C-alpha positions in Angstrom: 78.7 99.1 117.3 78.6 101.7 120.1 76.2 104.7 119.9 77.3 107.4 117.5 80.1 109.6 118.8 80.1 113.3 118.0 83.7 112.9 116.9 86.4 110.3 116.6 89.9 111.8 116.9 92.4 109.5 115.1 95.8 110.0 116.8 96.8 110.8 120.4 99.8 113.1 119.9 99.9 116.8 120.4 97.2 117.7 117.8 94.9 114.9 118.7 95.0 115.4 122.5 94.6 119.2 122.1 91.6 118.6 119.8 90.0 116.2 122.3 90.4 118.7 125.1 88.6 121.4 123.2 85.9 118.9 122.3 85.5 117.7 125.9 85.2 121.2 127.1 82.5 121.7 124.5 80.7 118.6 125.9 81.0 116.7 122.7 81.0 112.9 123.0 84.5 112.1 121.8 86.6 109.0 121.2 90.4 109.3 120.8 92.1 106.3 119.2 95.8 106.4 119.9 98.3 104.1 118.3 101.0 105.4 120.6 103.6 106.4 117.9 104.1 110.2 118.1 107.0 111.2 115.8 108.8 113.2 118.5 109.2 110.4 121.1 112.9 110.0 120.4 113.6 113.6 121.4 115.0 114.1 124.9 112.8 117.2 125.3 110.3 119.5 123.5 112.0 122.7 122.5 110.2 126.0 122.4 106.8 125.0 123.9 105.8 127.7 126.3 105.4 126.3 129.8 106.9 123.0 128.8 110.3 123.8 127.3 112.6 120.8 127.6 109.8 118.6 128.8 110.1 114.9 127.6 107.4 114.3 125.0 106.1 111.2 126.7 105.5 113.2 129.9 103.5 115.8 128.0 101.3 113.2 126.4 100.7 111.4 129.7 99.7 114.8 131.3 97.3 115.4 128.4 95.6 112.0 128.8 95.3 112.7 132.5 93.6 116.0 131.8 91.2 114.3 129.4 90.2 111.7 132.0 88.5 114.5 133.9 86.0 115.1 131.1 83.2 112.5 131.1 82.4 112.9 127.4 85.9 111.9 126.3 87.3 108.4 126.1 90.9 107.5 125.0 91.6 104.0 123.7 94.9 102.5 122.8 94.5 101.1 119.3 94.5 101.8 115.6 91.9 102.8 113.1 92.5 100.4 110.2 89.7 101.4 107.8 86.8 103.7 107.4 83.9 104.7 105.1 81.0 107.0 104.9 78.1 105.7 107.0 74.6 105.2 105.8 72.6 108.2 107.0 75.6 110.4 107.4 78.8 110.5 109.3 81.5 107.9 109.2 82.0 104.3 110.3 85.5 103.4 111.4 87.2 100.1 112.1 89.0 100.4 115.4 91.4 97.6 116.3 92.4 97.2 119.9 93.3 94.2 122.2 93.3 91.8 119.3 89.8 92.6 118.1 88.2 95.0 115.7 85.0 97.0 116.3 83.1 99.4 114.1 82.6 102.8 115.6 80.3 105.4 114.2 80.9 109.2 114.4 79.2 112.3 113.1 82.6 113.8 112.5 86.2 112.6 112.3 89.3 114.6 113.0 92.6 113.2 111.6 95.6 113.8 113.8 97.6 110.9 112.5 100.9 112.7 112.0 103.5 112.1 109.4 106.6 110.0 109.0 109.9 111.8 108.6 111.9 110.1 105.9 115.6 110.9 106.4 118.6 110.1 104.1 120.0 106.6 104.5 123.2 107.7 106.1 124.7 105.4 108.8 124.3 106.9 112.3 121.6 109.4 111.3 118.6 107.4 112.4 120.2 106.7 115.8 120.7 110.4 116.5 117.3 111.6 115.0 115.5 114.0 117.3 118.6 114.8 119.3 121.8 115.9 117.4 120.2 115.1 114.0 117.1 117.1 113.4 114.9 118.8 110.9 113.9 122.0 112.8 116.5 124.4 114.3 113.7 126.1 116.3 113.0 122.8 118.1 116.6 121.6 118.5 119.0 124.4 117.7 119.4 125.7 121.3 120.6 122.3 122.5 123.5 122.3 119.9 124.2 126.0 120.0 127.8 127.3 119.5 129.0 123.8 118.3 130.3 123.1 114.8 127.0 122.5 113.0 126.3 120.9 109.6 123.5 121.0 107.0 123.1 117.7 105.0 121.9 117.8 101.4 121.5 120.6 98.8 117.7 120.9 98.8 117.0 124.5 99.9 120.6 124.3 101.3 121.4 128.0 101.2 118.3 129.0 103.2 118.8 126.3 105.8 122.5 126.9 106.2 122.1 130.7 106.6 119.3 130.1 109.1 121.5 127.8 111.2 124.0 130.7 111.6 121.7 132.0 114.3 122.8 129.1 116.5 126.5 128.9 115.5 129.2 130.8 113.7 130.7 127.5 112.5 128.3 126.0 109.9 129.2 123.6 107.1 127.0 122.6 104.2 127.6 118.9 103.4 126.7 118.7 99.7 127.2 114.9 99.8 128.6 114.6 96.3 125.9 116.8 94.7 126.3 120.0 92.9 125.3 123.4 94.2 124.1 126.4 92.2 127.0 128.8 91.8 124.9 131.7 93.2 124.0 129.8 96.3 127.6 128.7 96.8 128.8 132.2 96.6 126.1 133.4 99.1 127.2 130.8 101.6 130.9 131.6 101.3 130.1 135.3 101.7 128.2 134.5 104.9 131.1 132.4 106.2 129.4 129.0 105.6 131.8 126.3 104.5 130.8 124.1 101.6 132.1 120.5 101.6 131.2 118.5 98.5 132.6 115.1 99.6 130.2 112.2 99.9 129.2 111.5 103.5 129.8 108.0 104.8 128.4 108.3 108.4 127.3 110.6 111.1 128.9 110.2 114.5 128.5 111.8 117.9 130.9 114.6 117.3 131.9 114.4 113.7 130.8 113.4 110.2 132.9 110.8 108.3 133.4 111.1 104.6 133.9 108.4 102.0 137.5 109.3 101.6 138.2 108.4 105.2 138.4 112.0 106.5 136.3 113.5 109.2 134.9 116.9 110.1 133.9 118.0 113.6 130.1 118.2 113.9 128.0 118.6 117.0 124.7 118.7 115.3 123.3 118.2 111.8 120.2 119.8 110.2 118.6 117.4 107.7 115.9 118.0 105.1 113.3 115.3 106.0 110.3 115.0 103.6 107.1 114.2 105.5 104.9 111.4 104.3 101.4 110.4 105.5 101.7 107.7 108.2 98.2 106.4 107.7 96.2 105.5 104.7 92.9 106.4 106.4 92.5 109.8 104.8 92.8 108.3 101.3 90.4 105.5 102.2 87.9 108.2 103.2 88.4 110.1 100.0 90.4 113.1 101.2 92.6 114.8 98.6 96.3 115.5 99.1 98.4 118.4 98.0 101.1 118.0 95.3 104.5 117.1 96.6 106.4 120.1 98.1 109.7 120.8 99.8 108.3 120.0 103.2 105.7 117.3 102.7 105.1 114.7 99.9 101.4 114.3 100.5 99.9 116.7 103.0 96.2 116.8 103.3 94.2 119.6 101.7 92.3 121.5 104.3 90.2 124.7 104.0 89.9 127.7 106.4 87.7 125.6 108.7 90.4 122.9 108.8 88.1 120.5 106.9 89.4 118.2 104.3 87.9 117.8 100.8 85.5 115.3 102.4 82.6 117.0 104.3 82.8 116.3 108.0 86.4 115.0 107.9 88.8 117.4 109.6 92.6 117.3 110.0 95.2 119.0 112.2 98.9 118.8 113.0 101.6 117.5 110.6 99.1 115.6 108.5 97.5 118.9 107.5 100.8 120.4 106.3 101.4 122.8 109.1 105.0 123.8 110.1 106.0 120.7 112.1 106.3 121.6 115.8 104.5 120.6 119.0 103.3 124.2 119.5 101.7 124.4 116.1 100.2 120.9 116.5 98.5 121.9 119.8 97.2 125.2 118.3 96.0 123.4 115.1 94.2 120.7 117.1 92.4 123.2 119.3 91.4 125.4 116.3 90.2 122.4 114.2 88.1 121.2 117.1 86.5 124.6 117.5 85.6 124.6 113.8 84.3 121.1 114.1 82.0 122.0 117.0 80.7 124.9 115.0 80.0 122.6 112.1 78.1 120.3 114.4 75.9 123.2 115.4 74.9 124.0 111.9 74.3 120.5 110.6 
């Protein structure tokens, strides 16, 4: 087992790389373990990130790793943290798997930036278009489908999502997909010029949605309510508590004002910590969590 790291960052997406940069600049000995599966890789470009608008996600992450390479206290390894526990004498011991072998790495602190999985409805054609014309965040993807006929799939928080989508198009349809809609919500939508179509959806295509009755409706983009689920079991294995299921996330980690989980010394940032999912928020969260972590190292 290597000498103790000041921090092991689990995850090399936007939150993890941002945290590692802050830790490197604070001269903390840091290991980043990156499984290489950021949730936004299918997207053609990042929407709304100042200085990087429309930049492909893979390019951003490559640039981030190149920046980290200039800091001698930071190491990035391709691999996966498969297990972990509190270490004797304090800190944590993590099992890091890479290149077909597993090593135990010890750290005074751990920062989880493991991300979340976006679980979307099982509708044919939806997964293939995810991150492009099928999306969960209009602020990230709305500009690219502006002024097209747009659809909102599902009735969960449907009125709010459909009314918000009107900022990008005057032609918005709520696809109720065979489910009922509260009468007050249905009236609100109709008053705002949003069409409500209750027919069951059979498939999502490039420029239309197909219904079970064989009919189609023009659609150049579809907003989908995707519930976030923890991608990694590591937080639970280390004893961190999760929040009750909510409209955005099923099991987001509980963090305090210092971005620390319910386990002392275990921090979290990005989607895993229930922040509004976006690259900009993940970068900000990673940097802030790292600053709090450095402060914690100073006091004990």
